[in-house]
N, C-alpha and C positions, 0 to 999 in steps of 0.2 A: 333381269340385270345381265349385262354382258360380262363374259369371262375374259381372262387374259388372252385366250386364243383368239377371241373375237376382236380384241383390241389390236392384235397383230395383223388382222385382215386389212388389205388395201381396199380402197373404195371400189375398184372394179371387181375384185373378188367377191366382196359382200353383195354388190349389186347383181352380179351374175348368179350367185347362189339364191338371192332373193327372187329373182326372175324364175328360177327353177322351182322354188317353193310355191310361188303363186301358180305356176303352170300345173303343178301336181294337185294343188287344192282345187283349181278350176276344173281339172279333168275328172275329179271325183274318184270313186272306186276305193277310197281308203276307209278304214274303220274310224270310228269316232275318236279313239285314242290316238291313232296316227294323224288324223286331222288336227287334233289339239296340239300334238307335238310339232307338226309343221307350222301351225299358226304361231306358236310360241317362238319357234326358230325364226320365222318371218319377222316378228316383232323385234327380236334381238338384232337381226340383220338390218332392219330399217333404222334402228338406233345407231348402229355403226355408220351407215351411210349418212344419216343426218349429222353426226359428229364430224365426219369428213367434210361435208358441205359447209357446215358452220365454220369450220376451221379455214376452209378455202375462202369463204366470204370475209372473214376477219382479216386474212392476209391481203385480200384485194382491197378492202377498205383502208387498211394501213398503208398500202402502196399508193393508193389514190390520194390519201391525206398527205403523205410525204411529197408526192408530186405537186399537189396544190400549194403546199408550204414552200417548196423550192421555187415555184413560179411566182409566188407572192414576194419572195425575197429578191428575185431577179428584177421584178418591176420596180422595186424601191430604189434600185441602184441607178 
């Protein structure tokens, strides 16, 4: 579960940290405990990114629906 600090992260910050986590995991050389901690952090960051993207998608959909509604009103006149 993400904490309050994670909720304050912007999309780009979370994405950049996630990239670093993945890079460290792929490079290897970490203990099992470190790898598990990195994996858990990566999951948290992925959740933050997913929430940002879902929010952006909802805003886009709302804007497009509003635009379609406005165009439909203009055509009726």
